[in-house]
C-alpha positions as a printed NumPy array, in Angstrom:
array([[ 90.371, 132.711,  57.365],
       [ 91.136, 130.818,  54.169],
       [ 91.454, 127.146,  53.562],
       [ 91.103, 124.601,  50.802],
       [ 90.183, 120.899,  50.561],
       [ 93.84 , 120.134,  49.829],
       [ 94.908, 121.343,  53.275],
       [ 96.374, 118.489,  55.29 ],
       [ 95.588, 117.723,  58.908],
       [ 96.688, 115.463,  61.707],
       [ 94.31 , 112.857,  63.114],
       [ 94.545, 111.763,  66.74 ],
       [ 92.264, 108.784,  67.483],
       [ 90.327, 108.643,  70.744],
       [ 89.843, 104.913,  71.239],
       [ 87.415, 104.109,  74.015],
       [ 86.165, 100.647,  74.812],
       [ 82.752, 101.253,  73.259],
       [ 83.411, 104.105,  70.838],
       [ 86.173, 105.634,  68.717],
       [ 86.288, 109.123,  67.288],
       [ 89.008, 111.38 ,  65.869],
       [ 90.51 , 114.696,  66.836],
       [ 91.215, 116.529,  63.583],
       [ 94.026, 119.103,  63.899],
       [ 95.182, 121.462,  61.178],
       [ 95.876, 125.043,  60.165],
       [ 93.336, 126.798,  57.92 ],
       [ 91.047, 123.783,  57.497],
       [ 87.673, 125.305,  58.388],
       [ 86.249, 124.779,  54.895],
       [ 86.645, 121.02 ,  55.34 ],
       [ 84.032, 120.853,  58.105],
       [ 81.134, 119.819,  55.818],
       [ 83.325, 117.201,  54.111],
       [ 84.081, 115.661,  57.496],
       [ 80.406, 115.817,  58.47 ],
       [ 79.66 , 113.725,  55.371],
       [ 82.436, 111.293,  56.252],
       [ 81.16 , 110.768,  59.787],
       [ 77.478, 110.537,  58.821],
       [ 75.922, 113.421,  60.708],
       [ 72.463, 114.632,  59.755],
       [ 71.846, 117.331,  57.162],
       [ 70.477, 119.786,  59.726],
       [ 73.189, 121.476,  61.809],
       [ 72.598, 123.8  ,  64.76 ],
       [ 75.695, 125.853,  65.558],
       [ 75.885, 127.135,  69.128],
       [ 78.38 , 129.967,  69.476],
       [ 79.001, 133.365,  71.063],
       [ 78.51 , 136.856,  69.554],
       [ 82.202, 137.424,  68.797],
       [ 82.585, 134.175,  66.859],
       [ 79.251, 134.807,  65.18 ],
       [ 80.7  , 137.975,  63.689],
       [ 83.989, 136.334,  62.733],
       [ 82.858, 133.063,  61.177],
       [ 79.084, 132.805,  60.653],
       [ 78.954, 133.934,  57.024],
       [ 81.734, 131.682,  55.776],
       [ 80.628, 128.648,  57.785],
       [ 77.057, 129.064,  56.576],
       [ 78.371, 129.235,  53.009],
       [ 80.501, 126.104,  53.419],
       [ 77.561, 124.094,  54.748],
       [ 75.091, 125.466,  52.209],
       [ 77.389, 124.496,  49.34 ],
       [ 77.568, 120.974,  50.76 ],
       [ 73.775, 120.66 ,  50.994],
       [ 73.359, 121.21 ,  54.733],
       [ 70.67 , 123.23 ,  56.484],
       [ 72.547, 125.403,  58.956],
       [ 71.273, 127.599,  61.805],
       [ 73.062, 129.601,  64.486],
       [ 72.108, 130.365,  68.043],
       [ 74.108, 132.793,  70.177],
       [ 75.037, 132.285,  73.81 ],
       [ 76.296, 135.254,  75.865],
       [ 80.009, 135.169,  76.598],
       [ 81.242, 134.175,  80.019],
       [ 80.958, 131.496,  82.678],
       [ 77.533, 132.803,  83.735],
       [ 76.073, 131.135,  80.619],
       [ 76.891, 127.677,  82.007],
       [ 73.596, 127.451,  83.882],
       [ 70.343, 125.513,  83.74 ],
       [ 68.321, 128.513,  82.542],
       [ 70.529, 128.715,  79.455],
       [ 70.191, 124.964,  78.953],
       [ 66.415, 125.333,  78.998],
       [ 66.545, 128.231,  76.523],
       [ 68.633, 126.175,  74.088],
       [ 66.378, 123.12 ,  74.446],
       [ 63.347, 125.271,  73.663],
       [ 65.073, 126.617,  70.56 ],
       [ 65.918, 123.079,  69.372],
       [ 62.344, 121.933,  69.914],
       [ 60.891, 124.892,  68.02 ],
       [ 63.326, 124.251,  65.19 ],
       [ 62.248, 120.586,  65.187],
       [ 65.728, 119.157,  65.515],
       [ 65.629, 115.366,  65.273],
       [ 67.875, 112.68 ,  66.73 ],
       [ 69.896, 112.26 ,  63.52 ],
       [ 70.59 , 116.018,  63.405],
       [ 73.681, 117.689,  64.804],
       [ 74.725, 120.293,  67.34 ],
       [ 78.04 , 121.945,  66.499],
       [ 79.766, 123.685,  69.413],
       [ 81.808, 126.583,  68.01 ],
       [ 83.685, 128.339,  70.774],
       [ 85.703, 127.967,  73.937],
       [ 85.137, 125.901,  77.035],
       [ 81.843, 127.507,  78.018],
       [ 80.288, 126.819,  74.624],
       [ 81.688, 123.288,  74.458],
       [ 80.513, 122.331,  77.941],
       [ 77.077, 123.874,  77.504],
       [ 76.376, 122.688,  73.948],
       [ 77.73 , 119.233,  74.745],
       [ 75.42 , 118.896,  77.734],
       [ 72.427, 120.027,  75.692],
       [ 73.303, 117.534,  72.948],
       [ 73.53 , 114.748,  75.536],
       [ 70.029, 115.303,  76.948],
       [ 68.045, 116.531,  73.941],
       [ 65.991, 113.54 ,  72.701],
       [ 68.3  , 111.438,  74.921],
       [ 71.236, 112.381,  72.726],
       [ 71.835, 113.796,  69.247],
       [ 75.024, 114.101,  67.195],
       [ 77.672, 116.488,  68.533],
       [ 80.696, 118.081,  66.872],
       [ 83.178, 120.012,  68.979],
       [ 84.95 , 122.907,  67.225],
       [ 87.03 , 124.533,  69.975],
       [ 88.381, 127.993,  69.126],
       [ 90.463, 128.844,  72.211],
       [ 93.757, 127.289,  73.201],
       [ 92.32 , 126.104,  76.506],
       [ 89.39 , 124.326,  74.884],
       [ 91.549, 122.858,  72.103],
       [ 93.905, 121.162,  74.541],
       [ 91.476, 120.367,  77.336],
       [ 87.739, 120.88 ,  77.581],
       [ 86.789, 119.731,  74.056],
       [ 88.566, 116.397,  74.553],
       [ 87.292, 113.508,  76.628],
       [ 83.526, 113.848,  76.645],
       [ 82.933, 115.863,  79.802],
       [ 79.984, 118.23 ,  79.478],
       [ 78.082, 120.249,  82.03 ],
       [ 76.98 , 123.436,  83.696],
       [ 77.539, 125.102,  87.029],
       [ 75.337, 125.235,  90.107],
       [ 75.235, 128.025,  92.653],
       [ 77.039, 125.643,  95.024],
       [ 79.923, 124.853,  92.698],
       [ 81.44 , 124.501,  89.248],
       [ 80.488, 121.709,  86.8  ],
       [ 78.294, 119.907,  89.329],
       [ 75.578, 119.123,  86.738],
       [ 76.69 , 117.267,  83.632],
       [ 77.291, 114.11 ,  81.679],
       [ 79.907, 112.201,  79.73 ],
       [ 79.058, 112.579,  76.036],
       [ 81.499, 112.194,  73.177],
       [ 81.326, 113.986,  69.818],
       [ 81.347, 112.436,  66.367],
       [ 84.655, 114.257,  66.014],
       [ 86.589, 117.173,  67.481],
       [ 87.819, 119.677,  64.907],
       [ 90.73 , 121.996,  65.72 ],
       [ 91.729, 124.753,  63.3  ],
       [ 94.703, 126.549,  64.836],
       [ 93.969, 129.662,  62.78 ],
       [ 91.053, 130.419,  65.09 ],
       [ 93.637, 131.254,  67.76 ],
       [ 94.94 , 134.25 ,  65.798],
       [ 92.027, 136.432,  66.936],
       [ 92.434, 135.615,  70.639],
       [ 93.628, 138.237,  73.126],
       [ 96.864, 137.433,  74.948],
       [ 94.983, 136.758,  78.17 ],
       [ 93.075, 133.893,  76.572],
       [ 96.218, 132.38 ,  75.069],
       [ 97.927, 132.623,  78.452],
       [ 94.994, 130.794,  80.054],
       [ 95.326, 127.967,  77.561],
       [ 99.022, 127.669,  78.293],
       [ 98.165, 126.873,  81.913],
       [ 96.523, 123.644,  80.751],
       [ 99.403, 122.901,  78.36 ],
       [101.866, 123.253,  81.244],
       [ 99.612, 120.983,  83.324],
       [100.221, 118.082,  80.925],
       [103.947, 118.633,  81.302],
       [103.579, 118.479,  85.069],
       [101.337, 115.412,  85.331],
       [102.573, 113.041,  82.63 ],
       [104.74 , 114.537,  79.898],
       [107.933, 116.084,  81.283],
       [109.371, 116.496,  77.779],
       [106.541, 118.942,  77.056],
       [107.488, 120.993,  80.106],
       [111.119, 121.026,  78.926],
       [109.996, 122.042,  75.418],
       [108.138, 125.041,  76.854],
       [111.173, 126.053,  78.904],
       [113.443, 125.726,  75.851],
       [111.115, 127.68 ,  73.55 ],
       [109.906, 130.215,  76.102],
       [111.212, 133.217,  74.118],
       [108.879, 132.353,  71.225],
       [105.972, 131.258,  73.389],
       [105.92 , 134.292,  75.692],
       [105.241, 136.587,  72.71 ],
       [101.842, 134.876,  72.205],
       [102.32 , 135.433,  68.466],
       [100.844, 132.226,  67.092],
       [100.855, 133.142,  63.357],
       [104.618, 133.875,  63.491],
       [105.479, 130.512,  65.091],
       [102.837, 128.044,  63.82 ],
       [104.993, 124.925,  64.135],
       [105.754, 125.634,  67.797],
       [102.121, 126.192,  68.723],
       [100.841, 123.26 ,  66.712],
       [103.375, 121.064,  68.532],
       [102.106, 122.316,  71.902],
       [ 98.511, 121.567,  70.912],
       [ 99.244, 118.159,  69.373],
       [101.296, 116.879,  72.322],
       [ 98.739, 118.217,  74.808],
       [ 95.858, 116.54 ,  72.969],
       [ 97.735, 113.247,  72.872],
       [ 98.567, 113.525,  76.575],
       [ 94.908, 113.958,  77.469],
       [ 93.782, 111.214,  75.096],
       [ 96.263, 108.794,  76.68 ],
       [ 94.64 , 109.352,  80.071],
       [ 91.01 , 109.425,  78.91 ],
       [ 91.34 , 106.173,  76.963],
       [ 92.517, 104.406,  80.123],
       [ 89.833, 105.89 ,  82.387],
       [ 86.9  , 107.426,  80.523],
       [ 84.591, 108.036,  83.486],
       [ 87.206, 109.298,  85.97 ],
       [ 87.068, 106.307,  88.28 ],
       [ 90.765, 106.654,  89.075],
       [ 93.561, 107.694,  86.685],
       [ 91.631, 110.442,  84.879],
       [ 91.48 , 112.368,  88.136],
       [ 95.105, 113.406,  87.55 ],
       [ 93.798, 115.773,  84.855],
       [ 92.351, 117.783,  87.737],
       [ 95.799, 118.785,  88.964],
       [ 95.411, 122.33 ,  90.294],
       [ 91.651, 122.262,  89.786],
       [ 90.571, 121.758,  93.396],
       [ 92.018, 125.107,  94.465],
       [ 91.38 , 126.593,  91.014],
       [ 87.669, 125.811,  90.992],
       [ 87.391, 127.124,  94.549],
       [ 88.949, 130.431,  93.483],
       [ 86.515, 130.696,  90.584],
       [ 83.418, 129.902,  92.636],
       [ 84.429, 132.081,  95.617],
       [ 84.908, 135.039,  93.296],
       [ 81.604, 134.253,  91.556],
       [ 83.36 , 133.6  ,  88.237],
       [ 83.946, 137.313,  87.772],
       [ 87.618, 137.745,  88.692],
       [ 89.685, 134.859,  87.367],
       [ 89.607, 133.281,  83.97 ],
       [ 89.744, 129.499,  84.252],
       [ 93.386, 129.116,  83.253],
       [ 94.456, 131.843,  85.662],
       [ 92.776, 130.098,  88.58 ],
       [ 94.213, 126.72 ,  87.567],
       [ 97.73 , 128.181,  87.367],
       [ 97.459, 129.368,  90.971],
       [ 95.943, 126.03 ,  91.954],
       [ 98.847, 124.106,  90.448],
       [101.446, 126.276,  92.162],
       [ 99.705, 125.948,  95.527],
       [ 99.53 , 122.179,  95.006],
       [103.264, 122.212,  94.288],
       [103.841, 124.159,  97.521],
       [101.988, 121.35 ,  99.303],
       [104.368, 118.891,  97.638],
       [107.372, 120.893,  98.859],
       [105.978, 120.97 , 102.413],
       [105.338, 117.226, 102.264],
       [108.906, 116.584, 101.108],
       [107.782, 115.137,  97.767],
       [109.595, 117.625,  95.532],
       [112.438, 120.008,  96.204],
       [112.397, 123.786,  96.131],
       [114.408, 123.93 ,  92.901],
       [111.725, 122.074,  90.932],
       [109.033, 124.265,  92.392],
       [111.   , 127.342,  91.345],
       [111.329, 126.031,  87.769],
       [107.553, 125.866,  87.507],
       [107.   , 129.185,  89.262],
       [109.517, 130.901,  86.97 ],
       [107.753, 129.546,  83.896],
       [104.375, 130.892,  84.993],
       [105.949, 134.205,  86.011],
       [107.71 , 134.576,  82.654],
       [104.396, 134.033,  80.884],
       [102.83 , 136.879,  82.858],
       [100.559, 135.024,  85.261],
       [ 99.44 , 136.801,  88.43 ],
       [ 99.314, 134.963,  91.745],
       [ 97.103, 137.065,  94.036],
       [ 94.127, 135.525,  95.843],
       [ 92.306, 138.825,  95.205],
       [ 91.251, 139.255,  98.818],
       [ 89.717, 135.798,  99.163],
       [ 90.261, 134.381, 102.626],
       [ 92.115, 131.046, 102.994],
       [ 89.371, 129.463, 105.125],
       [ 86.718, 130.418, 102.57 ],
       [ 88.807, 128.872,  99.778],
       [ 89.364, 125.668, 101.774],
       [ 85.65 , 125.378, 102.536],
       [ 84.872, 125.745,  98.826],
       [ 87.288, 122.904,  98.056],
       [ 84.952, 120.569,  99.898],
       [ 82.098, 121.236,  97.449],
       [ 83.817, 119.56 ,  94.541],
       [ 83.405, 116.52 ,  92.285],
       [ 86.71 , 115.216,  93.607],
       [ 85.35 , 114.819,  97.15 ],
       [ 84.676, 111.144,  97.928],
       [ 83.442, 109.863, 101.265],
       [ 83.775, 113.365, 102.636],
       [ 87.495, 113.445, 101.777],
       [ 89.12 , 115.793,  99.278],
       [ 91.14 , 113.82 ,  96.745],
       [ 94.165, 116.005,  96.035],
       [ 96.372, 115.593,  92.976],
       [ 99.889, 115.985,  94.357],
       [103.117, 116.202,  92.337],
       [106.023, 113.913,  93.179],
       [108.207, 115.133,  90.305],
       [107.889, 117.166,  87.132],
       [105.806, 114.781,  85.037],
       [104.53 , 112.625,  87.912],
       [101.582, 113.027,  90.275],
       [ 99.637, 110.894,  92.714],
       [ 96.135, 111.005,  94.143],
       [ 96.   , 111.565,  97.91 ],
       [ 93.073, 111.817, 100.323],
       [ 95.172, 112.164, 103.48 ],
       [ 96.341, 115.768, 103.123],
       [ 95.804, 117.553, 106.427],
       [ 93.453, 120.529, 106.086],
       [ 95.633, 122.469, 108.501],
       [ 98.56 , 122.104, 106.104],
       [ 96.437, 123.341, 103.196],
       [ 95.285, 126.277, 105.29 ],
       [ 98.89 , 127.04 , 106.232],
       [100.007, 127.045, 102.595],
       [ 97.061, 129.234, 101.552],
       [ 97.788, 131.676, 104.387],
       [101.481, 131.888, 103.457],
       [100.492, 132.383,  99.824],
       [ 98.116, 135.193, 100.741],
       [100.897, 136.906, 102.682],
       [103.368, 136.626,  99.808],
       [101.055, 137.709,  96.983],
       [ 98.827, 140.584,  98.017]])
């Protein structure tokens, strides 16, 4: 990856009531990381938490960039996969930070996908009651979703993301060139979250994906940089618009969980070893849309538009042998359960959703059973 200080980037402000920080978005801008660290007054000691693959790809050049700018830079590797989002890994990282004598003015830099961002962000939020954090997401899914909005956390044996905090970075830094090394499966997973924004609040994004599907379905980001940067920019802005209105998910922000109730249940029931996150969320969104059809909130034609888009992009729809009752039971161990009621995000149109807690469990079970019969 090459870049120069003259490279331009887009800045998307995240303006919360008590705090403002930027999302920096550009192509080939990695060398500007230390310059931005200076601008946003982070400490001169930086701990980079990443995975082995990214360590091999970027460690030498990032270390060189920071060294040239007068920073002390260390790396710590976290094993790939959802299994690393656990309290034992949190404790291991905290021990490493303590031994390295990281201080409150120092910085944790999360270099990786959603697992790294969630885990490193949570560690940053609790170490010394909070030290500086920089999010550098390197997957499409993390660039458009998990690295934005301040949610951090780890999983518990009883469910996904049940232990965590809200903790915002000094800035989020997105270099779209990091996507060029991703396998198609990871790009596809990120597209699930991009499509989600089209379905919950930004119908023009959904239409853009439909219109440009021939380019997008090739997953060839370097050949179509303007298209992919547009997808990322609009998705980031869509999430920021929601987060700035409801930082702590007291109401509106819950719409970002469209498809996640079923999706998280699929992940936890399969012990995080079958579905990637975006794959589970894609199924969750389609099942939620089937609920909308059954409730008379959207028509079959709109459902088919969404289904066709996911199918064209190569998503699979099987429940992988998971039983509908088991999935429904898992839905009830979820952050979105309030007063014992599951709060479902239900579509009323492409680009519009509502939050409902009155969805009959028998209807959900019926839809899951029909789905299981259709997609073996």
